[in-house]
Each structure stands twice: as C-alpha cells, then as structure tokens.
C-alpha positions as CSV (number, residue, x, y, z in Angstrom):
1,M,80.1,10.7,-193.4
2,S,81.1,8.3,-196.7
3,N,84.4,7.7,-198.0
4,V,85.7,9.6,-201.0
5,P,85.5,6.6,-203.3
6,A,82.6,6.0,-202.5
7,A,81.8,9.9,-203.3
8,I,83.5,9.3,-206.7
9,S,82.1,5.4,-207.1
10,G,79.2,7.0,-209.7
11,C,81.6,8.7,-211.9
12,G,83.0,5.6,-213.8
13,H,83.9,1.7,-214.2
14,R,87.9,2.7,-213.6
15,R,89.4,2.2,-210.3
16,P,89.2,6.1,-208.3
17,C,92.2,8.4,-210.0
18,V,90.9,11.9,-210.4
19,L,92.4,15.1,-211.9
20,I,92.4,17.4,-209.6
21,D,93.3,21.3,-209.5
22,T,96.4,22.1,-207.4
23,Q,94.6,25.9,-207.2
24,S,92.0,25.3,-204.3
25,D,89.3,27.6,-203.5
26,L,87.7,29.4,-200.6
27,D,84.5,28.6,-200.2
28,H,82.1,26.7,-198.3
29,R,80.8,23.3,-199.9
30,P,80.1,20.9,-197.4
31,N,79.2,17.3,-198.9
32,A,80.2,13.9,-198.0
33,T,83.9,14.4,-198.8
34,T,84.2,17.4,-195.9
35,A,87.0,17.1,-192.8
36,E,87.5,19.2,-190.4
37,A,90.3,20.4,-187.9
38,V,92.0,23.3,-186.4
39,T,94.3,25.8,-187.1
40,S,97.6,26.7,-185.5
41,E,95.8,29.8,-184.1
42,G,92.9,27.1,-182.7
43,R,90.6,28.4,-185.5
44,A,88.1,25.7,-187.5
45,I,88.9,24.6,-190.5
46,E,87.1,22.5,-193.4
47,V,88.4,21.0,-196.7
48,S,85.8,19.4,-199.1
49,F,85.9,18.1,-202.6
50,E,84.1,18.3,-205.4
51,L,85.1,15.0,-207.4
52,A,84.8,13.5,-211.0
53,D,85.7,11.4,-213.7
54,P,88.9,12.3,-215.9
55,P,89.0,14.3,-218.1
56,R,86.5,16.4,-216.3
57,V,88.7,18.5,-213.4
58,P,87.6,17.9,-209.4
59,R,87.8,21.1,-207.4
60,C,88.9,21.6,-203.7
61,F,87.7,24.3,-200.8
62,V,89.1,25.5,-197.8
63,H,86.8,27.0,-195.4
64,C,87.2,28.7,-192.3
65,P,83.9,30.2,-190.4
66,G,84.2,33.0,-189.4
67,L,87.4,34.5,-191.8
68,R,86.9,36.6,-194.7
69,K,89.1,36.0,-198.0
70,N,91.6,39.4,-196.8
71,S,92.3,37.1,-193.9
72,F,94.8,34.6,-196.3
73,G,97.7,35.7,-198.0
74,S,96.5,33.5,-201.0
75,D,94.4,31.2,-201.9
76,P,95.5,27.7,-200.5
77,R,97.0,25.5,-202.8
78,I,97.5,21.2,-203.0
79,L,101.2,20.5,-202.8
80,S,100.9,16.7,-203.0
81,S,98.9,14.0,-203.4
82,T,99.3,10.0,-203.2
83,D,97.1,7.2,-202.5
84,S,94.3,8.5,-200.0
85,F,96.7,11.6,-199.1
86,V,96.2,15.3,-199.9
87,L,99.2,17.8,-198.5
88,I,97.7,21.2,-198.8
89,V,98.7,24.8,-197.6
90,V,96.7,27.7,-196.3
91,P,98.5,31.0,-196.6
92,F,96.6,33.1,-194.0
93,A,97.1,37.3,-193.6
94,C,99.7,38.0,-191.2
95,N,99.1,39.6,-188.2
96,A,101.3,41.2,-185.0
97,Q,100.8,37.4,-183.0
98,R,103.0,35.6,-185.7
99,R,106.4,35.5,-184.4
100,D,107.6,37.3,-187.8
101,P,104.7,39.0,-189.6
102,S,106.8,39.2,-192.5
103,S,108.0,35.6,-193.0
104,Y,105.4,33.6,-195.1
105,Y,106.7,30.8,-193.3
106,D,104.9,31.6,-190.2
107,S,101.8,32.2,-191.7
108,S,101.0,29.3,-193.4
109,D,99.6,26.2,-191.7
110,L,100.3,22.3,-193.6
111,F,97.2,19.9,-193.5
112,V,97.3,16.2,-194.4
113,Y,94.1,15.5,-195.9
114,R,92.8,11.7,-195.9
115,A,90.0,10.8,-197.9
116,G,89.8,7.4,-196.4
117,P,89.6,4.2,-195.5
118,G,86.4,5.5,-193.3
119,S,85.2,8.9,-193.0
120,P,87.3,11.6,-194.2
121,S,89.8,13.2,-191.9
122,L,91.9,16.9,-192.0
123,H,95.0,17.1,-189.6
124,L,97.4,20.0,-189.2
125,I,101.1,19.4,-189.2
126,P,102.8,21.0,-186.3
127,R,105.5,23.3,-186.4
128,P,108.5,23.5,-186.3
129,Y,108.5,23.5,-190.2
130,P,111.8,24.1,-192.0
131,R,113.1,27.9,-191.8
132,H,112.6,29.4,-195.0
133,V,110.9,26.4,-196.9
134,D,110.1,26.3,-200.6
135,F,106.4,25.2,-200.4
136,N,107.3,23.3,-204.0
137,M,109.5,20.9,-202.5
138,V,107.0,19.3,-199.7
139,A,105.3,15.6,-200.3
140,V,103.1,13.4,-198.3
141,I,104.3,9.5,-198.8
142,P,102.1,6.6,-197.2
143,L,103.9,4.8,-194.5
144,R,103.6,0.8,-194.9
145,R,103.3,-1.3,-192.4
146,H,101.5,-4.8,-191.5
147,G,99.0,-4.2,-189.2
148,A,95.1,-2.4,-189.4
149,S,96.4,0.1,-187.5
150,Y,98.7,1.4,-190.3
151,H,96.5,2.6,-193.3
152,W,96.3,5.8,-192.6
153,H,99.8,6.6,-191.3
154,Y,102.0,9.1,-193.5
155,A,104.9,11.4,-193.2
156,V,105.3,14.7,-194.6
157,V,108.8,15.1,-196.4
158,I,110.7,18.3,-197.0
159,P,113.6,18.3,-198.3
160,V,116.5,21.3,-198.3
161,R,119.1,22.2,-200.6
162,H,122.1,23.4,-199.2
163,Y,124.2,24.7,-202.1
164,A,127.8,24.3,-201.6
165,D,130.9,27.5,-201.5
166,G,133.9,26.5,-203.8
167,A,134.1,23.4,-204.7
168,S,132.4,20.9,-202.7
169,S,129.3,19.7,-204.0
170,D,125.5,20.2,-202.8
171,R,123.5,18.4,-200.1
172,Y,119.9,17.8,-199.3
173,V,118.9,17.8,-195.5
174,V,115.8,15.7,-195.2
175,H,112.9,17.1,-193.1
176,T,110.5,14.4,-192.4
177,Y,107.4,14.2,-190.1
178,R,105.9,11.0,-189.1
179,S,102.1,10.5,-187.9
180,D,103.0,7.6,-186.0
181,S,105.4,9.3,-183.8
182,L,104.1,12.9,-184.0
183,A,107.5,13.8,-184.4
184,W,110.2,15.3,-187.1
185,R,113.4,14.3,-187.4
186,T,115.9,15.4,-190.1
187,N,118.6,13.6,-191.6
188,T,121.6,14.6,-194.4
189,A,121.0,12.5,-197.9
190,R,124.1,11.3,-199.5
191,I,125.1,11.8,-203.3
192,S,124.9,8.0,-204.8
193,K,128.4,7.2,-206.1
194,D,126.4,5.6,-209.2
195,A,127.4,6.3,-213.3
196,E,123.9,7.6,-213.9
197,T,123.8,10.4,-211.4
198,D,125.8,12.8,-213.5
199,H,128.0,15.6,-210.9
200,D,126.9,17.9,-213.9
201,K,123.5,17.5,-214.0
202,L,123.3,16.9,-210.6
203,M,124.9,20.5,-210.2
204,R,122.1,22.0,-212.9
205,H,118.8,19.7,-211.0
206,E,116.4,22.2,-209.9
207,C,113.3,20.3,-208.5
208,T,110.2,22.0,-208.9
209,R,108.0,18.9,-207.8
210,V,108.8,16.6,-205.1
211,M,106.3,12.9,-206.2
212,S,106.0,10.0,-203.8
213,A,107.7,7.3,-206.1
214,G,106.7,4.7,-203.5
215,G,108.1,2.1,-200.8
216,G,108.7,5.2,-199.2
217,L,111.0,6.7,-202.0
218,V,110.4,10.3,-203.2
219,G,111.3,12.1,-206.6
220,L,112.4,15.2,-207.0
221,V,111.6,16.3,-210.4
222,D,113.3,18.6,-212.9
223,L,111.8,17.9,-215.8
224,W,114.8,19.1,-218.0
225,W,117.3,16.8,-216.1
226,G,115.9,14.0,-214.8
227,V,114.5,12.6,-211.0
228,L,116.3,12.5,-208.1
229,L,115.3,9.5,-205.7
230,C,115.6,9.4,-202.1
231,N,114.6,6.9,-199.9
232,V,113.7,9.5,-197.3
233,L,112.3,6.8,-194.6
234,D,115.8,5.3,-194.4
235,K,118.3,6.7,-191.6
236,D,120.9,7.3,-193.8
237,P,119.1,8.3,-197.1
238,V,120.8,8.2,-200.2
239,L,119.9,10.3,-203.6
240,R,120.1,9.0,-207.0
241,L,119.4,10.5,-210.5
242,I,117.5,8.7,-213.2
243,Q,118.0,10.4,-216.6
244,W,114.9,10.9,-218.9
245,P,115.4,8.8,-221.5
246,V,115.7,11.8,-224.6
247,P,118.1,14.7,-224.8
248,L,116.8,18.3,-224.1
249,P,114.9,19.5,-227.3
250,R,116.4,20.7,-229.9
251,N,114.6,23.7,-231.0
252,L,114.6,25.1,-227.5
253,L,118.1,25.7,-227.5
254,S,118.8,28.1,-230.3
255,G,119.6,31.3,-229.7
256,S,120.9,33.1,-226.1
257,R,118.4,31.6,-223.8
258,D,119.2,29.0,-221.6
259,I,117.0,26.0,-220.9
260,D,116.7,26.4,-217.5
261,T,114.8,29.4,-218.0
262,I,112.2,27.7,-219.6
263,S,109.7,26.0,-217.9
264,A,109.7,21.9,-219.2
265,R,106.0,21.4,-218.0
266,P,104.4,22.5,-221.9
267,F,106.3,19.6,-222.7
268,R,106.9,16.8,-220.2
269,D,105.3,14.9,-217.8
270,V,106.8,11.8,-215.1
271,A,104.4,9.4,-213.1
272,F,105.2,6.9,-210.6
273,N,102.6,4.1,-209.9
274,N,103.7,0.3,-208.7
275,G,107.0,0.6,-209.3
276,V,107.6,1.9,-212.5
277,I,108.1,5.8,-213.3
278,R,106.2,6.7,-216.7
279,F,107.6,9.5,-219.0
280,V,105.8,11.5,-221.9
281,E,107.3,14.4,-224.1
282,L,105.2,16.8,-226.6
283,K,107.0,17.8,-229.6
284,F,105.5,20.6,-231.1
285,H,105.1,21.0,-234.9
286,H,104.3,25.1,-235.0
287,C,105.3,27.7,-232.2
288,C,102.9,30.2,-232.1
289,R,104.6,32.6,-229.4
290,C,107.5,31.3,-227.7
291,S,107.5,32.8,-224.4
292,C,108.1,29.8,-222.7
293,N,109.0,31.2,-219.7
294,N,107.5,30.7,-216.1
295,G,104.9,27.7,-218.1
296,G,103.9,29.9,-221.1
297,G,104.2,29.6,-224.6
298,F,101.2,28.3,-227.2
299,F,101.9,25.8,-229.7
300,R,100.0,23.9,-232.4
301,G,100.1,20.3,-233.2
302,W,102.4,17.6,-231.8
303,T,103.5,14.2,-231.6
304,A,103.4,12.4,-228.1
305,T,106.0,9.9,-227.8
306,T,105.9,7.6,-224.1
307,W,108.1,6.0,-222.1
308,S,108.8,3.2,-218.7
309,R,110.7,2.5,-216.9
310,R,111.0,0.2,-213.7
311,I,112.0,2.0,-210.3
312,C,115.1,-0.9,-209.8
313,S,116.5,-1.3,-213.7
314,K,118.8,1.0,-216.1
315,D,116.8,0.5,-218.8
316,W,114.3,2.6,-220.3
317,H,111.6,0.8,-222.5
318,N,109.8,3.0,-225.5
319,G,106.3,3.0,-225.1
320,F,104.2,4.5,-228.0
321,T,104.3,7.6,-230.5
322,V,100.9,9.4,-231.7
323,D,100.8,12.0,-234.1
324,M,98.0,14.5,-233.6
325,A,97.5,14.5,-237.1
326,N,96.6,10.7,-237.1
327,I,94.7,10.5,-234.1
328,S,90.7,9.1,-234.8
329,G,87.7,10.1,-233.0
330,L,84.8,12.5,-233.8
331,L,84.6,14.1,-230.4
332,L,87.0,17.3,-230.4
333,P,84.4,19.1,-233.4
334,K,81.4,17.9,-231.8
335,V,81.8,19.2,-228.1
336,L,83.7,22.0,-229.1
337,K,80.7,22.7,-231.6
338,E,82.9,23.7,-234.3
339,K,82.1,22.0,-237.6
340,T,84.7,23.1,-239.5
341,L,87.9,22.4,-236.5
342,T,90.8,20.9,-237.4
343,W,93.5,19.5,-234.7
344,N,96.3,22.2,-236.5
345,K,93.9,25.2,-235.4
346,V,93.8,24.2,-231.2
347,L,96.4,25.8,-229.4
348,S,98.1,22.3,-226.9
349,A,100.5,22.5,-224.3
350,S,101.0,20.9,-220.8
351,P,100.5,16.5,-221.6
352,T,99.9,14.7,-217.7
353,L,100.1,11.3,-217.5
354,S,96.7,9.2,-216.3
355,L,97.9,7.0,-212.9
356,S,94.8,4.4,-213.9
357,E,95.2,4.4,-217.7
358,D,98.7,3.9,-218.8
359,D,98.0,4.6,-222.4
360,V,96.1,7.5,-221.7
361,V,97.5,11.0,-221.5
362,Y,95.6,14.3,-221.0
363,I,96.4,16.9,-223.1
364,M,95.5,20.7,-222.0
365,A,93.9,22.7,-225.2
366,K,92.6,26.0,-225.8
367,L,90.7,27.5,-229.5
368,N,92.0,31.0,-228.6
369,V,94.9,32.4,-225.8
370,Q,92.3,34.7,-224.5
371,D,89.8,31.8,-224.0
372,E,88.8,31.6,-220.1
373,V,87.7,28.0,-221.0
374,A,90.2,25.5,-222.0
375,W,89.4,21.6,-222.7
376,V,91.3,18.6,-221.5
377,L,91.6,15.9,-224.1
378,A,92.3,11.9,-223.1
379,I,94.3,10.6,-225.8
380,N,95.3,7.0,-225.9
381,T,98.7,6.8,-227.1
382,R,98.6,2.9,-227.6
383,E,95.3,3.4,-230.1
384,G,95.9,7.0,-231.4
385,K,92.6,7.7,-230.0
386,L,90.4,10.6,-229.0
387,E,88.6,8.9,-225.9
388,R,87.8,11.5,-223.5
389,V,86.8,15.6,-223.9
390,A,85.6,17.5,-220.6
391,Q,85.7,21.7,-220.0
392,C,87.3,23.6,-217.6
393,S,88.3,26.6,-216.2
394,A,91.5,28.6,-217.7
395,K,91.2,31.8,-215.5
396,R,93.9,30.7,-213.3
397,M,96.3,29.5,-216.7
398,G,96.4,33.4,-217.4
399,I,96.5,33.4,-221.3
400,G,98.5,30.4,-221.9
401,L,98.5,26.6,-220.4
402,D,100.3,26.8,-217.5
403,L,98.9,23.7,-215.9
404,T,97.8,23.8,-212.5
405,Y,96.0,20.3,-212.8
406,V,97.4,16.9,-211.4
407,S,96.8,13.2,-211.1
408,W,95.6,11.6,-207.7
409,I,94.4,7.6,-207.3
410,V,92.0,7.9,-204.0
C-alpha cells in the first residue's frame, strides 16, 4: 500500500497540499490511501481518501463492514488536519450497551489518520474524553523530536473553556493525549498579561476552530476577534490573544444584530504555516440576502485583501488587494459555459488560504442560490489573476455557501 503523497503525486508539480471536504461519506472506497483500525466496540473500520490537486476537492470515506447507515448517529467529520495527520470523529447511533445512551459524547469515537511516511495508518484515541466535549474544539498536532522514531507521533488537544462567575476571568483547561506516552494529561492554561491580550475581546472570543500553529502551539480561532495561541505541550501553558489586522466590518454593524450572531466564515479565513499567520478578508460590494447567521448570506462582487505576521512578531504586514472587477483570465466563462457571464453575476463567499501557494486564495462561487453545484476559484492575489476553476458539490452547503472545505498539507 503506497503512501498518500505518492497517491497524489500525479495531480500536479506543487508540494502535496489539497483542499479537503470536512464532511465525510459513509461508503466503501478501498484504494492506496485506505487505513484500518478497530472501534471502541471492537468493530473493524476503514478510512480512505480520493485525492485531487486544488482547486478540485477530495473526499474522505469511512466504512465499517457489517454496519448500515442507521448504525451511525450522523456522517463522520474531519475535525482537524496538519502535516500528515487527520483527526476524524465517527458518531455512532446510541444503544443500550453504552454508559449513557443519550450522550453524543459516549456514542462518538475519535480517530487519527496518518498519511505517511510509509503506509497509511488509523489510530483510535482511547477514552476518557473530556465530558461534554465540543468536537469543534479538538485538534491534532505533530510531535517534534530528534530521531526517526518520532516522525509519526502526534498529540490530540481538547481545550475546554470554563466560564467564570462574577468578576473572575474565564479559564481554559487543556486536555492532551500523546501517542508517545499513550496517556491523557490535563493542565490549566494561564492568560497572558501582554497588551494585545485585551480582556474585553477575550471575553467575547468564541472559538469556532482549533488549528495547529506549529511548534506545539495551537490556535483557538474566532474570525471576528482574533486567535488565542497556546503552547499546549508546555507544563505551564499560556494563552495569548493575537488580534486581526482590521476592525469589524462596518456594514455588518448597522441595525440591532450582534456581530457575534453572524458567521465570519463567508468573509474571513486564517492559516498558519512555517511560523507565519496569514489572514484574508473579503469585502463584498453587494449583499443579495443578508441572512449571514449560521454561515448563510449571498454576495456579489468582492475585494480580497491579505495580511501576514510572524507568530513571534507584534506587527502585521500588508499583503495584496485584488478587486474582482480587475481580475484577468478567461477561465470562468469558459468553464461555466456561460458566454455572457460576468463577475457581478456570480454569488461568492468563504475565502480559503492555500497552504502551499502564499498568494493564492480559494473562493467559493455559485451561479444561482439553489444550485447543487458550486465552483472553487483559485485567485492569485499577487497577480490579480484567476488561475484555476474546479467544480464541486454544494449539496451540503444548503442554499448558501457555508463552506465545509479546508486546506491540508500531507
């Protein structure tokens, strides 16, 4: 069985970076990427990938021989991906043999898929998981040590926020499972006293994604207020806030709606790579339906701006700004088979930063709100050019552009 980078080596000349759909499918698709393990109830399980070069979107497949779809509480989901590791949650339907049949916690298994080097492998993360775990707040990070035996070790990190009563501050308890010790440990993270870790913004910070930031750091991401960085592998972990380089969008602050009730994902994205934080924001020219809550909202026309900052720095640096009206390239009308198609007829949202091409941003697009087909546009922000276009399924996006795709370097 070949490794995953080899399986995608024919997809292009760039380093192995893919977009991947976090919503997995229950299906049997054995291939060179397939890895096997055993569930917490002793059943066989397989995970496979069908990979492709961006902007085409690969898919993940989960198969348990002998189990029907009604044996699962919902479709499996990718929670986190970094380097060669992918963290997957598989929710099984509750049954009387479980300790708490009403608990989603008790009916879900966590697995780490390792793409390489060597043959792919799949590992069940042992219990106990933290009670009432929010699976949006779980990440996998690689463990770095000298010696060949450490190339496949990892840690699974679950930060749990404990809300304070009265005037005291909230605190985060970090639960960490290490594959080298096969054990969980728990630490309480301190809040940094630096000037950027603003108390008011910290109180409003609601993490929607946990990402590996390299070197044992994880980022608790709130795309409105900033990213909380935490050195989770330290004995005395510290949380510090890095604020975004731009204020909240003014056009979303009008009216009585609280910004925290509006999903930031249609507008913003962040990526960590080689000690650098990269940030992108779309400013839309027209809002066709401002039902932005829960990721909805349909927008025509945009200007994309990027920034970057080293994790150890205090300053953001301007990247590039590109207005869709000035983008060159004739791929869009040709691929979409619309001779009269112009940018202002395309619904767009949800920028995604490439992890292998610093100047490339992927943007989701639809021709019509109800379409079950969407398109991934690869925009080169440095050159102001549409480089590539690929079709993808929009069935799981509902009628909006609620993105389920993330970048993954294998």
